[in-house]
C-alpha positions as CSV (number, residue, x, y, z in Angstrom):
1,M,-0.2,-0.2,0.0
2,G,0.9,3.5,-0.9
3,T,1.4,6.8,1.6
4,I,-1.0,9.6,0.9
5,T,0.9,13.2,0.4
6,A,-0.9,16.3,0.4
7,D,0.8,18.9,-1.5
8,Y,0.7,22.0,1.1
9,D,2.9,24.8,1.0
10,C,3.7,25.4,4.5
11,S,6.0,28.1,3.9
12,R,3.2,31.1,3.1
13,R,2.2,33.1,5.9
14,V,-0.8,34.8,6.4
15,P,-0.8,38.3,6.4
16,V,-1.2,40.2,9.6
17,P,-4.7,42.6,8.7
18,P,-4.5,46.3,8.6
19,S,-4.8,47.8,12.4
20,K,-7.9,49.8,12.6
21,P,-8.0,52.9,14.2
22,F,-8.6,52.8,18.2
23,L,-12.1,53.7,18.4
24,K,-13.8,52.1,15.3
25,S,-12.0,48.9,17.0
26,L,-13.8,49.6,20.0
27,K,-17.3,50.7,18.1
28,T,-16.8,46.8,16.4
29,S,-16.4,45.3,19.8
30,L,-18.7,46.8,21.8
31,K,-21.9,45.9,18.9
32,E,-20.1,42.5,18.6
33,T,-20.9,42.0,22.3
34,F,-23.9,43.4,22.8
35,F,-25.9,43.1,19.5
36,P,-24.2,39.8,17.9
37,D,-27.6,39.6,16.0
38,D,-27.6,43.4,14.8
39,P,-31.3,43.9,15.3
40,F,-30.6,47.9,14.0
41,R,-29.9,46.4,10.5
42,Q,-33.8,47.0,9.9
43,F,-33.8,50.8,11.0
44,K,-31.3,51.7,8.2
45,N,-32.3,53.4,5.3
46,Q,-35.8,54.3,6.9
47,P,-37.6,57.4,7.3
48,V,-37.9,58.9,10.7
49,S,-41.6,57.6,11.0
50,R,-40.6,53.7,10.4
51,K,-37.5,53.9,12.0
52,I,-39.8,55.1,15.6
53,L,-42.2,52.1,14.9
54,L,-40.0,50.1,14.5
55,G,-38.5,51.1,17.6
56,L,-41.4,50.5,19.7
57,Q,-41.2,47.5,18.0
58,Y,-38.1,46.6,19.4
59,F,-38.8,47.4,23.0
60,V,-42.8,46.4,23.3
61,P,-43.1,43.4,20.7
62,I,-47.2,43.2,21.1
63,L,-47.0,46.4,18.7
64,E,-45.4,43.8,16.4
65,W,-47.9,40.7,16.8
66,A,-51.3,42.0,18.2
67,P,-52.2,43.3,14.5
68,R,-51.5,39.4,13.0
69,Y,-53.8,37.9,16.1
70,T,-56.6,36.0,15.2
71,F,-59.3,34.7,17.1
72,D,-57.8,31.1,16.4
73,F,-54.9,32.4,18.8
74,F,-57.4,33.6,21.1
75,K,-58.9,30.2,21.7
76,A,-55.7,28.7,21.8
77,D,-54.3,31.3,24.4
78,L,-57.9,31.1,26.5
79,V,-57.4,27.7,26.3
80,A,-53.5,27.4,28.0
81,G,-54.5,30.4,30.1
82,I,-56.9,28.5,31.4
83,T,-55.0,25.3,31.9
84,I,-52.0,27.6,33.6
85,A,-54.6,29.6,35.9
86,S,-55.6,26.0,37.9
87,L,-52.2,25.5,38.7
88,A,-50.7,29.2,39.4
89,V,-53.7,29.8,41.9
90,P,-52.7,27.1,44.6
91,Q,-48.9,27.5,43.5
92,G,-48.8,31.3,44.1
93,I,-50.7,30.5,47.3
94,S,-48.1,28.3,48.3
95,Y,-45.4,30.2,47.5
96,A,-46.1,33.5,49.3
97,N,-47.0,30.9,51.9
98,L,-42.8,29.8,51.7
99,A,-42.0,33.2,51.4
100,S,-44.0,34.5,54.7
101,I,-46.0,36.9,53.1
102,P,-49.7,37.2,52.7
103,P,-51.3,34.3,50.1
104,I,-52.8,37.6,48.0
105,I,-49.7,38.5,47.3
106,G,-48.6,34.8,46.1
107,L,-52.0,35.2,43.7
108,Y,-50.9,39.2,42.6
109,S,-47.2,37.3,41.6
110,S,-48.5,34.5,40.2
111,F,-50.9,37.1,37.6
112,V,-49.2,39.9,37.1
113,P,-46.1,39.1,35.5
114,P,-47.4,37.4,33.2
115,L,-49.9,39.5,32.2
116,I,-46.7,42.0,32.1
117,Y,-44.9,39.6,29.5
118,A,-47.5,39.4,27.3
119,M,-47.2,42.6,26.2
120,L,-43.5,43.1,26.8
121,G,-41.5,39.5,26.4
122,S,-40.5,38.3,23.1
123,S,-40.7,34.5,23.0
124,R,-44.1,32.5,22.9
125,D,-42.7,29.7,24.5
126,L,-41.0,31.2,27.9
127,A,-43.2,30.8,31.0
128,V,-43.4,33.4,33.6
129,G,-44.5,33.1,37.0
130,T,-43.3,32.4,40.5
131,V,-40.8,29.8,41.7
132,A,-40.1,28.2,45.0
133,V,-36.2,29.1,44.9
134,A,-36.9,32.4,45.0
135,S,-39.6,32.4,47.8
136,L,-37.2,30.1,49.9
137,L,-34.4,32.5,49.4
138,M,-36.7,35.6,50.1
139,S,-37.7,34.2,53.1
140,S,-34.0,33.1,55.2
141,M,-32.6,36.3,53.9
142,L,-35.1,39.0,54.7
143,G,-36.2,36.8,58.1
144,K,-33.2,37.8,59.1
145,E,-34.0,41.1,59.3
146,I,-37.4,41.4,60.3
147,S,-39.4,38.8,61.8
148,P,-42.2,38.4,59.7
149,T,-44.3,37.5,63.0
150,E,-43.6,40.3,65.4
151,N,-43.3,43.1,62.1
152,P,-45.8,41.8,59.0
153,K,-46.2,45.1,57.5
154,Q,-42.4,46.1,58.2
155,Y,-41.5,42.6,56.7
156,V,-43.8,42.8,53.7
157,Q,-42.3,46.7,52.8
158,L,-38.9,44.9,53.0
159,V,-40.0,42.2,50.8
160,F,-41.7,44.5,48.0
161,L,-38.4,46.9,48.1
162,A,-36.4,43.2,47.5
163,T,-38.5,43.0,44.9
164,F,-38.0,46.3,43.3
165,F,-34.2,46.0,42.8
166,A,-34.3,42.2,41.6
167,G,-36.7,43.6,38.7
168,V,-34.8,47.1,37.8
169,F,-31.6,44.9,37.8
170,Q,-33.1,42.2,35.4
171,A,-34.9,44.9,33.9
172,S,-31.3,47.0,33.2
173,L,-29.7,43.3,32.1
174,G,-32.5,42.5,29.3
175,I,-32.2,46.3,28.1
176,F,-28.3,46.3,28.2
177,R,-28.1,42.6,26.9
């Protein structure tokens, strides 16, 4: 049997690309880091009114899909909503109990976030709602500072404050990608 050899010219070197100005290089790096899919390419060569509409649709996705929403989608969403609500009611109450807060707050946390996500969310398949880990973490962290049985009003205010700052942090991560 013979050996197979490849005819490669190993003496050739790849040329070093020309250097770019610092600001142009920084702009390219930041664009690739924060916007790898280039979501603003659709804005190029558009009139100002169209750019405003595209910008609103980018940050509020319901403005994009609502005009195409049909009655068939509504029927499917209604069945899905009833199914999820039957699970979310006892889940919200029990997670509120885990967090040592009144059950009504657990119900609000089961219904308000999905409603907000329906307006501002971009994924049709994402599930939004309460989770046991967050409830347990909230109770264990904040319970060390204020007792939920001795000062229930202050405890609930601290829960709202912690939740607010967590939401601000998550929103800023979403905005800045």
